[in-house]
PDB file of N, H, CA, C and O in Angstrom:
ATOM      1  N   MET A   1       0.941  -1.524   0.331  1.00  0.00           N
ATOM      2  CA  MET A   1      -0.020  -0.159  -0.262  1.00  0.00           C
ATOM      3  C   MET A   1       0.712   1.549  -0.015  1.00  0.00           C
ATOM      4  O   MET A   1       0.378   2.576  -0.606  1.00  0.00           O
ATOM      5  N   LEU A   2       1.734   1.394   1.001  1.00  0.00           N
ATOM      6  H   LEU A   2       2.006   0.560   1.480  1.00  0.00           H
ATOM      7  CA  LEU A   2       2.842   2.489   0.991  1.00  0.00           C
ATOM      8  C   LEU A   2       3.536   2.899  -0.506  1.00  0.00           C
ATOM      9  O   LEU A   2       3.729   3.943  -1.129  1.00  0.00           O
ATOM     10  N   GLY A   3       3.759   1.652  -0.680  1.00  0.00           N
ATOM     11  H   GLY A   3       3.602   0.804  -0.174  1.00  0.00           H
ATOM     12  CA  GLY A   3       4.880   1.350  -1.961  1.00  0.00           C
ATOM     13  C   GLY A   3       4.020   2.260  -3.565  1.00  0.00           C
ATOM     14  O   GLY A   3       4.534   3.020  -4.386  1.00  0.00           O
ATOM     15  N   LEU A   4       2.680   1.772  -3.464  1.00  0.00           N
ATOM     16  H   LEU A   4       2.262   1.155  -2.797  1.00  0.00           H
ATOM     17  CA  LEU A   4       2.019   1.820  -4.281  1.00  0.00           C
ATOM     18  C   LEU A   4       1.604   3.579  -4.217  1.00  0.00           C
ATOM     19  O   LEU A   4       1.334   4.246  -5.216  1.00  0.00           O
ATOM     20  N   LYS A   5       1.628   3.957  -3.186  1.00  0.00           N
ATOM     21  H   LYS A   5       1.848   3.415  -2.375  1.00  0.00           H
ATOM     22  CA  LYS A   5       1.336   5.917  -2.973  1.00  0.00           C
ATOM     23  C   LYS A   5       2.459   6.398  -3.259  1.00  0.00           C
ATOM     24  O   LYS A   5       2.509   7.596  -3.534  1.00  0.00           O
ATOM     25  N   ARG A   6       3.681   5.591  -3.273  1.00  0.00           N
ATOM     26  H   ARG A   6       3.641   4.617  -3.050  1.00  0.00           H
ATOM     27  CA  ARG A   6       4.969   6.314  -3.476  1.00  0.00           C
ATOM     28  C   ARG A   6       5.012   6.686  -4.700  1.00  0.00           C
ATOM     29  O   ARG A   6       5.308   7.826  -5.060  1.00  0.00           O
ATOM     30  N   VAL A   7       4.607   5.397  -5.717  1.00  0.00           N
ATOM     31  H   VAL A   7       4.366   4.471  -5.424  1.00  0.00           H
ATOM     32  CA  VAL A   7       4.812   5.163  -6.659  1.00  0.00           C
ATOM     33  C   VAL A   7       4.194   6.491  -7.549  1.00  0.00           C
ATOM     34  O   VAL A   7       4.761   7.352  -8.223  1.00  0.00           O
ATOM     35  N   HIS A   8       2.666   6.221  -7.198  1.00  0.00           N
ATOM     36  H   HIS A   8       2.206   5.522  -6.651  1.00  0.00           H
ATOM     37  CA  HIS A   8       1.610   7.591  -7.423  1.00  0.00           C
ATOM     38  C   HIS A   8       2.311   9.054  -7.291  1.00  0.00           C
ATOM     39  O   HIS A   8       2.215   9.977  -8.099  1.00  0.00           O
ATOM     40  N   HIS A   9       2.822   9.040  -6.434  1.00  0.00           N
ATOM     41  H   HIS A   9       2.900   8.290  -5.777  1.00  0.00           H
ATOM     42  CA  HIS A   9       3.408  10.481  -5.689  1.00  0.00           C
ATOM     43  C   HIS A   9       4.710  11.217  -7.005  1.00  0.00           C
ATOM     44  O   HIS A   9       4.864  12.363  -7.427  1.00  0.00           O
ATOM     45  N   ILE A  10       5.404   9.956  -7.292  1.00  0.00           N
ATOM     46  H   ILE A  10       5.278   9.025  -6.949  1.00  0.00           H
ATOM     47  CA  ILE A  10       6.696  10.107  -8.397  1.00  0.00           C
ATOM     48  C   ILE A  10       5.989  10.367  -9.521  1.00  0.00           C
ATOM     49  O   ILE A  10       6.398  11.310 -10.199  1.00  0.00           O
ATOM     50  N   ALA A  11       4.785   9.625  -9.994  1.00  0.00           N
ATOM     51  H   ALA A  11       4.452   8.860  -9.443  1.00  0.00           H
ATOM     52  CA  ALA A  11       4.135  10.074 -11.400  1.00  0.00           C
ATOM     53  C   ALA A  11       3.958  11.100 -11.180  1.00  0.00           C
ATOM     54  O   ALA A  11       4.497  11.988 -11.841  1.00  0.00           O
ATOM     55  N   ILE A  12       3.079  11.367 -10.098  1.00  0.00           N
ATOM     56  H   ILE A  12       2.641  10.646  -9.561  1.00  0.00           H
ATOM     57  CA  ILE A  12       2.463  13.321 -10.095  1.00  0.00           C
ATOM     58  C   ILE A  12       3.639  14.170 -10.088  1.00  0.00           C
ATOM     59  O   ILE A  12       3.528  15.205 -10.745  1.00  0.00           O
ATOM     60  N   ILE A  13       4.639  13.986  -9.549  1.00  0.00           N
ATOM     61  H   ILE A  13       4.729  13.145  -9.015  1.00  0.00           H
ATOM     62  CA  ILE A  13       6.578  15.233  -9.935  1.00  0.00           C
ATOM     63  C   ILE A  13       6.451  14.521 -11.309  1.00  0.00           C
ATOM     64  O   ILE A  13       6.650  15.209 -12.310  1.00  0.00           O
ATOM     65  N   ALA A  14       6.184  13.399 -11.431  1.00  0.00           N
ATOM     66  H   ALA A  14       6.022  12.840 -10.618  1.00  0.00           H
ATOM     67  CA  ALA A  14       6.813  13.360 -13.166  1.00  0.00           C
ATOM     68  C   ALA A  14       6.316  14.164 -13.944  1.00  0.00           C
ATOM     69  O   ALA A  14       7.023  15.033 -14.454  1.00  0.00           O
ATOM     70  N   THR A  15       4.761  14.046 -14.260  1.00  0.00           N
ATOM     71  H   THR A  15       4.187  13.339 -13.846  1.00  0.00           H
ATOM     72  CA  THR A  15       4.238  14.930 -15.005  1.00  0.00           C
ATOM     73  C   THR A  15       4.181  16.344 -14.633  1.00  0.00           C
ATOM     74  O   THR A  15       3.896  17.175 -15.495  1.00  0.00           O
ATOM     75  N   ASP A  16       4.468  16.753 -13.220  1.00  0.00           N
ATOM     76  H   ASP A  16       4.700  16.078 -12.520  1.00  0.00           H
ATOM     77  CA  ASP A  16       4.552  18.067 -12.990  1.00  0.00           C
ATOM     78  C   ASP A  16       6.030  18.458 -13.630  1.00  0.00           C
ATOM     79  O   ASP A  16       6.213  19.531 -14.205  1.00  0.00           O
ATOM     80  N   TYR A  17       6.848  17.664 -13.496  1.00  0.00           N
ATOM     81  H   TYR A  17       6.700  16.792 -13.029  1.00  0.00           H
ATOM     82  CA  TYR A  17       8.165  18.167 -14.243  1.00  0.00           C
ATOM     83  C   TYR A  17       7.942  18.370 -15.567  1.00  0.00           C
ATOM     84  O   TYR A  17       8.327  19.453 -16.006  1.00  0.00           O
ATOM     85  N   ALA A  18       7.260  17.380 -16.549  1.00  0.00           N
ATOM     86  H   ALA A  18       6.947  16.500 -16.191  1.00  0.00           H
ATOM     87  CA  ALA A  18       7.656  17.245 -17.367  1.00  0.00           C
ATOM     88  C   ALA A  18       6.298  18.477 -18.239  1.00  0.00           C
ATOM     89  O   ALA A  18       6.351  18.936 -19.381  1.00  0.00           O
ATOM     90  N   ARG A  19       5.449  18.650 -17.401  1.00  0.00           N
ATOM     91  H   ARG A  19       5.405  18.278 -16.474  1.00  0.00           H
ATOM     92  CA  ARG A  19       4.760  19.873 -17.795  1.00  0.00           C
ATOM     93  C   ARG A  19       5.458  21.329 -18.036  1.00  0.00           C
ATOM     94  O   ARG A  19       5.485  22.016 -19.057  1.00  0.00           O
ATOM     95  N   SER A  20       6.012  21.562 -16.742  1.00  0.00           N
ATOM     96  H   SER A  20       5.990  21.004 -15.912  1.00  0.00           H
ATOM     97  CA  SER A  20       6.966  22.760 -16.693  1.00  0.00           C
ATOM     98  C   SER A  20       7.862  23.145 -17.569  1.00  0.00           C
ATOM     99  O   SER A  20       8.113  24.271 -17.999  1.00  0.00           O
ATOM    100  N   LYS A  21       8.415  21.924 -17.846  1.00  0.00           N
ATOM    101  H   LYS A  21       8.211  21.009 -17.497  1.00  0.00           H
ATOM    102  CA  LYS A  21       9.751  21.572 -19.000  1.00  0.00           C
ATOM    103  C   LYS A  21       9.095  21.909 -20.515  1.00  0.00           C
ATOM    104  O   LYS A  21       9.642  22.494 -21.450  1.00  0.00           O
ATOM    105  N   ALA A  22       7.744  21.344 -20.444  1.00  0.00           N
ATOM    106  H   ALA A  22       7.299  20.869 -19.685  1.00  0.00           H
ATOM    107  CA  ALA A  22       7.834  21.495 -22.082  1.00  0.00           C
ATOM    108  C   ALA A  22       6.877  23.247 -22.466  1.00  0.00           C
ATOM    109  O   ALA A  22       6.772  23.651 -23.624  1.00  0.00           O
TER     110      ALA A  22
END
């Protein structure tokens, strides 16, 4: 459960990073 939450958090950060980079 905790691992899944971490992956979801990383996915959000990656999306935000890609969005700001674009």
